[in-house]
N, CA, C and O of each residue as an XYZ file, in Angstrom:
928
protein
N     105.090    111.938     47.648
C     106.308    111.943     46.892
C     106.370    111.754     45.418
O     107.288    112.178     44.715
N     105.174    110.989     44.927
C     105.218    111.113     43.622
C     104.924    112.385     42.860
O     105.363    112.688     41.751
N     104.194    113.008     43.554
C     104.169    114.752     42.984
C     105.421    115.303     42.967
O     105.924    115.929     42.034
N     106.042    114.981     44.326
C     107.431    116.060     44.181
C     108.239    115.577     42.982
O     108.848    116.370     42.264
N     108.230    114.074     42.753
C     109.249    113.790     41.864
C     108.671    114.009     40.253
O     109.381    114.045     39.247
N     107.098    114.153     40.311
C     107.259    114.687     38.871
C     107.720    115.951     38.636
O     108.407    116.364     37.701
N     107.286    116.500     39.550
C     107.813    118.754     39.765
C     109.287    118.526     39.078
O     109.629    118.941     37.971
N     110.153    117.688     40.096
C     111.713    117.691     40.184
C     111.846    117.234     38.422
O     112.631    117.802     37.663
N     110.820    115.999     37.952
C     111.371    115.476     36.378
C     111.167    116.616     35.715
O     111.941    116.933     34.812
N     110.074    117.421     36.066
C     109.331    118.545     34.931
C     110.555    119.561     34.789
O     111.126    119.874     33.745
N     110.822    119.997     36.076
C     111.896    121.148     35.748
C     113.382    120.784     35.232
O     114.141    121.534     34.617
N     113.613    119.461     35.627
C     115.156    118.754     34.991
C     114.633    119.312     33.285
O     115.335    120.014     32.556
N     113.683    118.951     33.048
C     113.494    118.586     31.556
C     113.627    120.099     30.978
O     114.348    120.435     30.039
N     112.937    120.778     31.598
C     112.970    122.488     31.228
C     114.509    123.109     31.320
O     114.834    124.053     30.600
N     115.331    122.565     32.165
C     116.454    122.714     32.563
C     117.504    122.541     31.019
O     118.345    123.358     30.645
N     117.201    121.479     30.460
C     117.997    120.683     29.831
C     117.639    121.106     28.272
O     118.560    120.971     27.467
N     116.281    121.644     27.746
C     115.904    122.086     26.404
C     116.551    122.835     25.791
O     116.713    123.853     26.464
N     117.084    122.900     24.741
C     117.636    124.138     24.035
C     116.431    124.503     22.712
O     115.764    123.794     21.959
N     116.556    125.712     22.875
C     115.553    126.400     21.947
C     116.754    127.525     21.266
O     117.378    128.394     21.875
N     116.827    127.156     19.746
C     117.431    127.896     18.991
C     119.213    128.153     19.811
O     119.679    129.293     19.782
N     119.729    127.431     20.229
C     121.005    127.335     20.982
C     120.880    127.811     22.422
O     121.854    127.674     23.163
N     119.711    128.383     22.895
C     119.572    128.923     24.047
C     119.169    127.791     25.307
O     118.418    126.817     25.256
N     119.923    128.295     26.363
C     119.926    127.267     27.461
C     118.968    127.963     27.997
O     119.039    129.159     28.279
N     117.779    127.049     28.204
C     116.548    127.660     29.029
C     116.588    127.084     30.858
O     116.554    125.919     31.254
N     116.659    128.239     31.612
C     116.290    128.178     33.129
C     114.985    128.318     33.479
O     114.212    129.253     33.271
N     114.783    126.966     34.204
C     113.428    127.406     35.029
C     112.893    128.856     35.845
O     113.332    129.122     36.964
N     112.007    129.648     35.220
C     111.847    130.654     35.911
C     110.811    130.502     36.597
O     110.093    129.520     36.406
N     110.469    131.584     37.685
C     109.405    131.339     38.614
C     108.194    131.037     37.654
O     107.706    129.961     37.998
N     107.629    131.494     36.748
C     106.716    131.417     36.069
C     106.674    129.859     34.953
O     105.589    129.344     34.684
N     107.733    129.398     34.523
C     107.613    128.250     34.529
C     107.510    127.233     35.614
O     106.674    126.341     35.470
N     108.320    127.259     36.771
C     107.757    126.410     37.831
C     106.426    126.099     38.200
O     105.940    125.034     38.581
N     105.726    127.653     37.949
C     104.283    127.793     38.432
C     103.560    126.721     37.304
O     102.764    125.828     37.593
N     103.898    126.952     36.391
C     103.483    125.811     35.276
C     103.204    124.273     35.490
O     102.226    123.529     35.568
N     104.902    124.169     35.556
C     105.152    122.655     35.788
C     104.513    122.047     37.335
O     104.162    120.868     37.394
N     104.417    122.829     38.389
C     103.297    122.306     39.583
C     102.069    122.073     39.135
O     101.453    121.067     39.489
N     101.359    123.336     37.967
C      99.858    123.200     37.841
C      99.910    122.089     36.914
O      98.972    121.323     37.136
N     100.552    121.760     36.087
C     100.894    120.242     35.001
C     101.226    119.003     36.027
O     101.032    117.832     35.701
N     101.700    119.359     37.186
C     101.972    117.813     38.114
C     100.645    117.833     38.981
O     100.389    116.734     39.473
N      99.821    118.762     39.248
C      98.716    118.531     39.778
C      97.778    118.041     39.378
O      96.966    117.441     40.081
N      97.665    118.268     37.608
C      97.028    117.786     36.934
C      97.163    116.301     36.760
O      96.162    115.585     36.737
N      98.566    115.750     36.619
C      98.839    114.548     36.721
C      98.427    113.720     37.597
O      97.829    112.686     37.299
N      98.760    114.155     39.040
C      98.785    113.570     40.170
C      97.263    113.734     40.637
O      96.880    112.785     41.321
N      96.399    114.647     40.432
C      94.824    114.582     41.008
C      95.368    115.520     42.584
O      94.595    115.581     43.540
N      96.589    116.099     42.626
C      96.712    117.085     43.637
C      95.917    118.329     43.569
O      95.764    118.927     42.504
N      95.468    118.684     44.558
C      95.091    120.182     44.436
C      96.373    121.206     44.372
O      97.455    120.883     44.862
N      96.147    122.529     43.694
C      97.185    123.276     43.665
C      97.687    123.859     44.798
O      96.892    124.411     45.559
N      99.124    123.836     45.112
C      99.383    124.712     46.276
C      99.220    126.203     46.731
O      98.702    126.874     45.838
N      99.465    126.792     47.672
C      99.164    128.143     47.380
C     100.272    128.832     46.795
O     100.073    130.046     46.771
N     101.309    128.498     46.342
C     102.126    128.889     45.739
C     101.792    128.949     44.072
O     101.990    129.849     43.255
N     101.345    127.932     43.964
C     101.052    127.543     42.891
C      99.771    128.616     41.827
O      99.804    129.023     40.665
N      98.888    128.729     42.808
C      97.364    129.352     42.604
C      97.748    130.814     43.119
O      96.695    131.437     43.255
N      98.838    131.595     43.454
C      98.930    132.876     43.631
C      98.151    133.686     42.949
O      97.234    132.975     42.539
N      97.955    134.999     42.518
C      97.514    135.800     42.019
C      98.602    136.718     41.631
O      98.815    137.606     42.456
N      99.487    136.720     40.369
C     100.761    137.604     40.036
C     100.101    138.425     39.041
O      99.326    138.114     38.136
N     100.716    139.862     39.510
C     100.507    140.679     38.552
C     101.019    140.833     37.282
O     102.220    140.628     37.106
N     100.334    141.148     36.406
C     100.539    141.236     34.671
C     102.040    142.067     34.188
O     102.655    141.838     33.146
N     102.434    143.112     35.287
C     103.637    144.033     35.419
C     104.521    143.416     35.089
O     104.408    142.190     35.127
N     106.028    144.156     34.530
C     107.154    143.577     34.511
C     107.529    142.986     35.769
O     108.114    141.903     35.776
N     107.221    143.650     36.930
C     107.693    143.364     38.367
C     107.033    142.297     38.957
O     107.453    141.496     39.792
N     105.664    142.407     38.282
C     105.063    141.179     39.095
C     105.475    139.686     38.283
O     105.413    138.667     38.970
N     105.771    139.598     37.256
C     105.981    138.917     36.532
C     107.823    138.127     37.151
O     108.276    137.018     37.435
N     108.296    139.534     37.076
C     109.587    139.221     37.432
C     109.608    138.377     38.712
O     109.930    137.190     38.747
N     109.253    139.077     39.696
C     109.197    138.445     41.049
C     107.729    137.817     41.580
O     107.327    137.842     42.743
N     107.076    137.278     40.481
C     106.003    136.213     40.707
C     104.969    137.087     42.261
O     104.479    136.374     43.136
N     104.839    138.526     42.290
C     104.266    139.157     43.445
C     102.916    139.447     42.653
O     102.836    139.515     41.426
N     101.914    139.599     43.514
C     100.638    140.320     43.289
C     100.705    141.900     42.988
O     101.739    142.539     43.182
N      99.479    142.500     42.480
C      99.609    143.537     42.479
C      99.360    144.390     43.694
O      99.927    145.472     43.844
N      98.494    143.885     44.569
C      98.292    144.434     46.219
C      99.998    144.295     46.720
O     100.567    145.198     47.333
N     100.492    143.322     46.427
C     101.809    143.315     47.164
C     102.866    143.959     46.602
O     103.872    144.041     47.305
N     102.901    144.509     45.349
C     103.620    145.197     45.077
C     103.502    146.768     45.366
O     104.361    147.649     45.332
N     101.891    146.815     45.716
C     101.861    148.533     45.982
C     102.339    148.260     46.911
O     103.503    148.642     47.028
N     101.686    147.411     48.146
C     102.137    147.898     49.419
C     103.597    147.810     49.514
O     103.970    148.632     50.351
N     104.802    147.017     48.900
C     106.148    147.072     49.135
C     106.534    148.448     48.423
O     107.603    148.974     48.731
N     105.589    149.124     47.360
C     106.327    150.396     46.929
C     106.109    151.719     47.813
O     106.603    152.801     47.500
N     105.208    151.486     49.104
C     104.955    152.305     50.014
C     106.122    152.010     50.990
O     106.362    152.922     51.781
N     106.818    151.003     51.066
C     107.499    150.974     52.779
C     108.965    151.784     52.289
O     109.227    152.138     51.139
N     109.799    151.958     53.472
C     110.701    152.729     53.428
C     111.445    151.540     54.434
O     110.925    151.350     55.534
N     112.452    150.881     54.117
C     113.276    149.747     54.530
C     114.849    150.361     54.895
O     115.397    151.299     54.316
N     115.340    149.639     55.901
C     116.746    149.793     56.030
C     117.123    148.194     56.261
O     116.428    147.299     56.742
N     118.399    148.161     55.775
C     118.790    146.457     55.406
C     120.062    146.492     56.136
O     120.819    147.416     55.837
N     120.485    145.565     57.139
C     121.724    145.219     57.516
C     121.752    143.480     57.382
O     121.067    142.575     57.859
N     122.885    143.551     56.500
C     123.036    142.263     55.911
C     124.904    141.871     55.692
O     125.870    142.552     56.037
N     124.871    140.902     55.188
C     126.133    140.334     54.960
C     126.085    140.216     53.457
O     125.378    141.031     52.863
N     126.798    139.231     52.704
C     127.097    138.988     51.140
C     125.873    138.523     50.623
O     125.662    138.678     49.421
N     124.910    137.898     51.442
C     123.214    137.707     50.619
C     122.974    139.137     50.172
O     122.772    139.412     48.989
N     122.996    139.959     51.053
C     121.939    141.003     50.981
C     123.017    141.717     49.843
O     122.575    142.256     48.829
N     124.366    141.653     50.119
C     124.978    142.409     48.598
C     124.590    142.276     47.367
O     124.406    143.127     46.498
N     124.447    140.832     47.352
C     123.806    140.283     46.072
C     122.584    140.740     45.512
O     122.327    141.173     44.389
N     121.855    140.551     46.557
C     120.114    140.686     46.372
C     119.647    142.399     46.512
O     118.487    142.794     46.623
N     120.967    143.320     46.471
C     120.094    144.583     46.886
C     119.542    145.229     45.788
O     118.389    145.662     45.788
N     120.445    145.331     44.687
C     119.335    145.607     43.427
C     118.165    145.025     43.199
O     117.320    145.809     42.768
N     117.813    143.918     43.338
C     116.553    143.598     43.189
C     115.857    144.203     44.031
O     115.023    145.014     43.631
N     116.022    143.970     45.345
C     115.319    144.514     46.700
C     114.979    146.235     46.219
O     113.891    146.721     46.528
N     115.796    146.883     45.614
C     115.703    148.154     45.087
C     114.584    148.593     43.829
O     114.232    149.703     43.430
N     114.208    147.234     43.411
C     113.210    147.431     42.304
C     111.732    147.556     43.178
O     110.838    148.331     42.838
N     111.650    146.639     44.375
C     110.423    146.541     44.826
C     109.825    147.090     45.919
O     108.669    146.946     46.317
N     110.844    147.821     46.426
C     110.866    148.809     47.840
C     110.628    149.970     47.695
O     111.538    150.290     46.930
N     109.973    150.986     47.900
C     109.938    152.429     47.799
C     110.916    153.090     48.124
O     111.140    154.144     47.529
N     111.821    152.610     49.236
C     112.866    153.027     49.599
C     113.589    151.846     50.235
O     112.914    151.073     50.916
N     115.178    151.582     50.049
C     115.878    150.912     50.571
C     117.219    151.294     50.675
O     117.949    151.497     49.705
N     117.716    151.444     52.465
C     118.973    151.394     52.712
C     119.360    150.533     52.982
O     118.941    149.899     53.950
N     120.402    150.127     52.172
C     121.146    148.519     52.662
C     122.414    148.907     53.237
O     123.028    149.903     52.854
N     122.832    148.096     54.197
C     124.153    148.320     55.150
C     124.563    146.979     55.203
O     124.208    146.225     56.109
N     125.492    146.555     54.027
C     125.546    144.904     53.804
C     127.001    145.112     53.552
O     127.626    146.032     53.023
N     127.349    143.977     54.092
C     129.201    143.674     54.045
C     129.607    142.203     53.636
O     128.920    141.348     54.194
N     130.465    141.787     52.881
C     130.473    140.198     52.801
C     131.368    140.036     53.887
O     132.444    140.633     53.881
N     130.980    139.166     54.972
C     131.832    138.094     55.748
C     131.039    138.821     56.921
O     131.603    138.436     57.945
N     130.080    139.623     57.248
C     129.744    140.132     58.579
C     129.351    139.115     59.281
O     129.050    137.984     58.901
N     129.369    139.712     60.665
C     128.921    138.336     61.795
C     127.915    139.151     62.432
O     127.922    140.361     62.659
N     127.052    138.270     62.676
C     125.924    139.124     63.706
C     126.127    139.921     64.685
O     125.370    140.796     65.108
N     127.493    139.524     65.176
C     127.833    140.555     66.070
C     128.366    141.938     66.040
O     128.791    142.694     66.913
N     128.198    142.035     64.668
C     128.489    143.175     64.259
C     127.504    144.283     64.065
O     127.835    145.447     63.838
N     126.134    143.804     64.181
C     124.687    144.583     63.920
C     124.707    145.799     65.151
O     124.346    146.945     64.881
N     125.080    145.487     66.263
C     124.858    146.664     67.026
C     125.632    148.005     67.074
O     125.162    149.142     67.119
N     126.830    147.640     67.056
C     127.458    149.265     66.150
C     126.879    149.446     65.182
O     126.548    150.632     65.166
N     126.447    148.790     64.063
C     125.768    149.413     62.947
C     124.200    150.356     63.423
O     123.654    151.392     63.045
N     123.948    149.356     64.382
C     122.418    150.119     64.701
C     122.653    151.003     65.374
O     121.729    151.791     65.173
N     123.385    151.464     66.157
C     123.959    152.456     67.095
C     123.909    153.554     66.108
O     123.354    154.604     66.432
N     124.512    153.398     64.762
C     125.490    154.561     63.755
C     123.814    155.118     63.391
O     123.398    156.234     63.702
N     123.021    154.081     62.684
C     122.217    154.444     61.692
C     120.709    155.203     63.108
O     120.032    156.171     62.763
N     120.555    154.733     64.108
C     119.951    155.498     64.950
C     120.306    156.892     65.446
O     119.456    157.778     65.534
N     121.925    157.109     65.851
C     122.422    158.243     65.970
C     121.994    159.379     64.673
O     121.531    160.517     64.753
N     122.358    158.555     63.496
C     121.952    159.428     62.325
C     120.541    159.639     61.934
O     120.259    160.313     60.943
N     119.801    159.179     62.556
C     117.901    158.943     62.376
C     117.966    158.356     60.923
O     117.152    158.694     60.064
N     118.925    157.505     60.704
C     118.352    156.669     59.383
C     118.075    155.295     59.147
O     118.370    154.625     58.157
N     117.223    154.821     60.606
C     116.732    153.778     60.242
C     115.344    153.655     60.257
O     114.560    154.024     61.131
N     115.123    153.096     59.197
C     113.396    152.982     58.625
C     112.699    152.429     59.904
O     113.318    151.981     60.869
N     111.187    152.519     59.795
C     110.207    151.842     60.613
C     110.121    150.213     60.615
O     109.607    149.465     61.447
N     110.921    149.871     59.182
C     110.883    148.593     58.674
C     112.414    147.886     58.726
O     113.178    148.513     57.992
N     113.018    146.828     59.349
C     114.328    146.726     59.450
C     114.505    145.025     58.727
O     113.900    144.081     59.236
N     115.270    144.873     57.694
C     115.523    143.896     56.858
C     116.869    143.191     57.414
O     117.904    143.786     57.112
N     117.011    141.994     58.193
C     118.086    141.724     58.527
C     118.444    140.692     58.042
O     117.551    139.850     58.133
N     119.755    140.157     57.330
C     120.010    139.203     56.526
C     121.663    138.646     57.203
O     122.774    138.775     56.691
N     121.334    138.113     58.306
C     122.828    138.182     59.155
C     122.701    136.711     59.656
O     121.541    136.299     59.698
N     123.706    135.818     60.057
C     123.851    134.273     60.351
C     124.180    133.197     59.681
O     123.895    132.040     59.990
N     125.025    133.705     58.385
C     125.299    133.281     57.052
C     127.211    132.799     57.470
O     127.840    131.833     57.039
N     127.642    133.812     58.351
C     129.098    133.515     58.631
C     129.628    132.941     59.767
O     130.839    132.758     59.888
N     129.029    132.721     60.389
C     129.027    132.048     62.055
C     128.031    131.854     62.856
O     126.906    132.320     62.675
N     128.424    131.043     63.945
C     127.265    130.877     65.114
C     126.750    132.853     65.698
O     127.062    133.990     65.344
N     126.066    132.375     66.474
C     125.414    133.221     67.182
C     124.818    132.924     68.519
O     124.821    131.759     68.914
N     124.241    133.999     69.341
C     123.536    133.342     70.313
C     122.040    134.037     70.610
O     121.689    134.995     69.920
N     121.095    133.461     71.769
C     119.830    134.218     71.777
C     120.422    135.788     72.582
O     119.732    136.773     72.320
N     121.421    135.972     73.346
C     121.675    137.051     74.052
C     121.764    138.109     72.845
O     121.057    139.110     72.732
N     122.644    137.741     72.079
C     123.007    138.665     70.950
C     121.854    139.113     70.315
O     121.525    140.295     70.211
N     121.105    137.924     69.793
C     119.820    138.478     68.771
C     118.721    139.479     69.767
O     118.377    140.602     69.397
N     118.297    138.905     70.958
C     117.770    139.657     71.451
C     118.138    141.225     71.866
O     117.399    142.194     72.040
N     119.638    141.072     71.956
C     120.043    142.614     72.464
C     119.722    143.440     70.810
O     119.463    144.643     70.839
N     119.755    142.848     69.708
C     119.432    143.476     68.392
C     118.070    144.112     68.506
O     117.765    145.300     68.406
N     117.357    143.103     68.726
C     116.052    142.980     68.722
C     115.761    144.313     69.428
O     115.434    145.265     68.720
N     115.870    144.501     71.040
C     115.726    145.563     71.634
C     116.452    146.751     71.228
O     115.929    147.866     71.235
N     117.611    146.538     70.885
C     118.271    148.012     70.114
C     117.174    148.547     69.086
O     116.984    149.758     69.200
N     116.652    148.112     68.416
C     116.158    148.357     67.113
C     114.821    149.146     67.760
O     114.509    150.312     67.515
N     113.977    148.043     68.813
C     112.723    149.020     69.405
C     111.534    148.137     68.966
O     111.473    147.526     67.899
N     110.711    148.153     69.819
C     109.495    147.505     69.625
C     108.433    148.607     68.491
O     107.350    148.261     68.018
N     109.033    149.787     68.297
C     108.187    150.485     67.336
C     108.583    150.165     65.708
O     107.974    150.647     64.754
N     109.619    149.339     65.625
C     109.865    149.065     63.947
C     109.634    147.298     63.554
O     109.944    146.370     64.302
N     109.163    147.208     62.517
C     109.011    145.923     61.966
C     110.545    145.186     61.510
O     111.211    145.615     60.568
N     110.909    144.135     62.269
C     111.701    143.526     62.053
C     111.408    142.439     61.402
O     110.430    141.764     61.721
N     112.409    142.032     60.151
C     111.991    141.141     59.296
C     113.623    140.306     59.280
O     114.693    140.806     58.932
N     113.406    139.109     59.703
C     114.929    138.586     59.803
C     114.821    137.097     59.061
O     113.989    136.227     59.321
N     115.795    137.042     58.150
C     116.146    136.322     56.651
C     116.972    134.945     57.384
O     118.081    134.979     57.919
N     116.409    134.199     57.286
C     117.126    132.648     58.028
C     118.076    132.070     56.979
O     118.040    132.295     55.769
N     118.839    131.371     57.570
C     120.189    130.993     56.778
C     120.211    130.043     56.060
O     119.463    129.111     56.357
N     121.091    129.924     54.829
C     121.072    128.383     53.894
C     122.625    128.610     53.946
O     123.159    129.492     53.273
N     123.377    127.709     54.839
C     124.669    127.623     54.961
C     125.153    126.167     54.745
O     125.778    125.619     55.652
N     124.906    125.544     53.637
C     125.426    123.814     53.450
C     126.545    123.572     54.199
O     127.509    124.325     54.335
N     126.372    122.458     54.693
C     127.399    121.817     55.278
C     128.204    122.447     56.856
O     129.180    121.900     57.370
N     127.517    123.678     57.398
C     127.994    124.265     58.194
C     127.218    123.795     59.575
O     125.996    123.658     59.526
N     127.847    123.577     60.661
C     127.133    123.141     61.605
C     125.919    124.378     62.504
O     124.912    123.972     63.084
N     126.250    125.630     62.443
C     125.604    126.779     62.961
C     124.382    126.854     62.096
O     123.588    127.664     62.575
N     123.963    126.315     61.028
C     122.879    127.099     60.131
C     121.797    126.551     60.843
O     120.865    127.346     60.962
N     121.597    125.294     61.425
C     120.347    124.900     62.175
C     120.086    125.768     63.413
O     119.000    126.209     63.789
N     121.309    125.928     63.978
C     121.185    126.167     65.274
C     120.848    128.157     65.325
O     120.274    128.771     66.225
N     121.437    128.715     64.052
C     121.455    130.247     64.110
C     119.785    130.152     63.846
O     119.026    130.913     64.447
N     119.235    129.029     62.782
C     117.488    129.130     62.163
C     116.717    129.085     63.388
O     115.844    129.931     63.584
N     117.016    127.976     64.409
C     115.885    128.054     65.538
C     116.198    129.254     66.402
O     115.146    129.531     66.978
N     116.979    129.946     66.699
C     117.125    131.023     67.250
C     116.420    132.416     66.864
O     115.814    133.307     67.459
N     116.814    132.134     65.579
C     115.736    133.281     64.413
C     114.301    133.076     64.188
O     113.488    133.966     63.939
N     114.045    131.718     64.307
C     112.511    131.274     64.548
C     111.866    131.163     65.971
O     110.719    130.763     66.175
N     112.799    131.591     66.974
C     112.637    131.411     68.417
C     111.999    132.835     68.562
O     111.047    133.182     69.261
N     112.817    133.593     67.676
C     112.794    135.011     68.359
C     111.420    135.867     67.568
O     110.846    136.910     67.881
N     111.224    134.972     66.501
C     110.242    135.435     65.833
C     108.760    135.220     66.525
O     107.787    135.971     66.472
N     108.923    133.781     67.281
C     107.787    133.558     68.148
C     107.486    134.612     69.307
O     106.385    135.033     69.662
N     108.956    134.979     69.886
C     109.063    135.769     71.178
C     108.664    137.408     70.934
O     108.310    138.108     71.883
N     108.742    137.818     69.847
C     108.394    139.007     69.964
C     107.081    139.489     68.732
O     107.097    138.977     67.612
N     106.394    140.142     68.986
C     105.362    140.443     68.219
C     105.908    141.214     66.601
O     105.313    140.999     65.545
N     107.052    142.053     66.715
C     107.304    142.842     65.858
C     108.381    142.085     64.881
O     108.904    142.658     63.925
N     108.645    140.730     65.242
C     109.929    140.416     64.548
C     108.991    138.943     63.474
O     108.240    138.077     63.923
N     109.371    139.133     62.209
C     108.922    138.192     61.448
C     110.087    137.376     60.249
O     110.861    137.748     59.367
N     109.638    136.067     60.863
C     110.741    135.322     59.938
C     110.652    135.437     58.313
O     109.631    135.587     57.642
N     111.762    135.345     57.945
C     111.559    135.029     56.555
C     112.298    134.017     56.227
O     113.527    134.013     56.287
N     111.429    132.875     55.772
C     111.984    131.220     55.643
C     112.892    131.201     54.564
O     112.434    130.427     53.723
N     114.045    131.723     54.158
C     114.573    131.177     52.866
C     115.426    130.040     52.841
O     115.832    129.675     51.738
N     115.801    129.359     53.949
C     115.625    128.031     53.921
C     115.022    126.945     53.621
O     115.560    125.905     53.241
N     113.593    127.194     53.820
C     112.612    126.330     53.451
C     112.546    126.407     51.860
O     112.805    125.548     51.018
N     112.136    127.655     51.738
C     112.042    128.250     50.271
C     112.977    127.491     49.175
O     112.613    127.147     48.051
N     114.052    127.337     49.659
C     115.226    127.806     48.379
C     115.963    126.146     48.686
O     116.874    125.741     47.964
N     115.420    125.324     49.829
C     116.361    124.126     50.056
C     116.475    122.837     49.131
O     117.199    121.892     49.444
N     115.775    122.860     48.071
C     115.529    122.120     47.037
C     115.585    122.305     45.397
O     115.316    121.648     44.392
N     116.163    123.760     45.789
C     116.873    124.505     44.323
C     117.866    124.854     44.121
O     118.223    126.022     43.968
N     118.562    123.802     44.080
C     120.514    123.817     43.841
C     120.600    124.585     42.577
O     121.796    124.880     42.562
N     120.122    125.046     41.605
C     119.962    125.629     40.304
C     119.534    127.353     40.724
O     119.395    128.136     39.784
N     119.390    127.736     41.818
C     119.066    129.127     42.267
C     120.491    129.391     42.929
O     120.451    130.401     43.633
N     121.458    128.911     42.910
C     122.908    129.231     43.531
C     124.174    128.907     42.390
O     124.297    128.086     41.480
N     124.968    129.916     42.900
C     126.011    129.853     42.276
C     126.839    128.299     42.435
O     126.098    127.365     42.743
N     128.087    128.027     42.274
C     129.000    126.909     42.572
C     129.070    126.785     44.206
O     129.023    125.611     44.573
N     129.131    127.359     44.837
C     129.128    127.402     46.425
C     127.908    126.890     47.122
O     127.851    126.631     48.324
N     126.979    126.773     46.292
C     125.437    126.464     46.868
C     125.083    127.151     47.738
O     124.173    126.585     48.344
N     125.374    128.341     48.252
C     125.252    129.604     49.127
C     124.861    130.965     48.732
O     124.216    131.634     49.539
N     125.152    131.421     47.667
C     124.725    132.877     47.160
C     124.267    132.416     46.007
O     124.773    131.696     45.145
N     123.005    133.049     46.137
C     121.989    133.138     44.725
C     122.820    133.759     43.664
O     123.606    134.705     43.717
N     122.436    132.962     42.649
C     122.530    133.406     41.321
C     121.524    134.462     40.809
O     120.765    135.006     41.612
N     121.501    134.753     39.543
C     120.372    135.700     39.107
C     119.155    134.848     39.269
O     118.224    135.610     39.531
N     118.840    133.896     39.240
C     117.270    133.426     39.550
C     117.206    133.243     41.195
O     116.159    133.391     41.825
N     118.011    133.026     41.577
C     117.909    132.878     43.464
C     118.023    134.478     43.630
O     117.534    134.833     44.702
N     118.451    135.363     42.984
C     118.333    136.511     43.469
C     116.723    137.159     43.443
O     116.291    138.032     44.196
N     116.120    136.586     42.545
C     114.958    137.097     42.146
C     113.644    136.308     43.038
O     112.480    136.701     43.120
N     114.269    135.059     43.666
C     113.353    134.250     44.301
C     113.253    134.581     45.594
O     112.282    134.416     46.332
N     114.577    135.183     45.908
C     114.789    135.646     47.175
C     114.069    136.816     47.277
O     113.357    136.959     48.272
N     114.111    137.581     46.534
C     113.426    139.196     46.299
C     111.503    138.589     46.894
O     110.950    138.870     47.957
N     111.033    137.858     45.898
C     109.968    137.399     46.107
C     109.557    136.979     47.262
O     108.479    137.265     47.784
N     110.811    135.951     47.913
C     110.036    135.455     49.254
C     109.933    136.688     50.433
O     108.898    136.932     51.052
N     111.115    137.348     50.596
C     111.101    138.901     51.415
C     109.779    139.345     51.086
O     108.774    139.216     51.786
N     109.874    139.910     49.895
C     108.467    140.514     49.554
C     107.101    140.128     49.749
O     106.202    140.880     50.124
N     107.011    139.066     49.508
C     105.436    138.350     50.205
C     105.434    138.442     51.764
O     104.374    138.676     52.346
N     106.621    138.260     52.466
C     106.537    138.835     54.007
C     106.413    140.161     54.392
O     105.848    140.580     55.402
N     106.882    140.692     53.666
C     107.266    142.233     54.341
C     105.756    143.003     53.305
O     105.403    144.172     53.461
N     105.221    142.230     52.517
C     104.098    143.156     51.844
C     102.915    143.284     52.605
O     102.046    144.154     52.553
N     103.086    141.575     53.825
C     101.892    141.402     54.708
C     102.149    142.235     55.550
O     101.192    143.001     55.663
N     103.385    142.614     56.551
C     103.604    142.873     57.883
C     104.128    144.394     57.774
O     103.778    145.287     58.546
N     104.929    144.535     56.805
C     105.446    146.131     57.036
C     104.521    147.080     56.876
O     103.489    147.137     56.208
N     105.186    147.978     57.764
C     104.336    149.190     57.889
C     104.916    150.902     57.414
O     104.162    151.867     57.542
């Protein structure tokens, strides 16, 4: 608890510092430095995220990804099916993937996915790696999720980003279903966006749902780390 308080205090300090009139937003690099400082003060060992190797390149620094991760991502062909979260993050995802074809629409429900997947498969435009960001706009169920996974097929790697929908009762239920699917199917991988983002209100616009510029970078980093490990 003391460790977390120190981190939050230090990040808050960075957020209110003005240098030459410029407002400072805690970047991933600053946050890594704050965690390191907190570890020194409290005697805690560095977390995995704090000690990760980050490439010195522009992309590595922007998305806090290692050289190996960036290399792996640059070789991936990815199809995206998503809602407004994917609409906002597509430009960033395009920077790290070798190829990213996004089919994303504001307000999209999980139930819309089967028709989209059918069209993609009929046109032979579904890649070996499929990134799904659905579940933001309403509840779903096991049958629907299982049907989507079966429809995509076991010869594809599926990466499903869970949901952050503050104040909506379907957030936790949908996330439990997504996590259960990742355990059930060997080719389905959970991207735990809620866990990564839950204590970072400054990553989002006023609705606390859609990521801002910083949040879009953090989202891409979170997705990238998982897909670099399991992408084909």
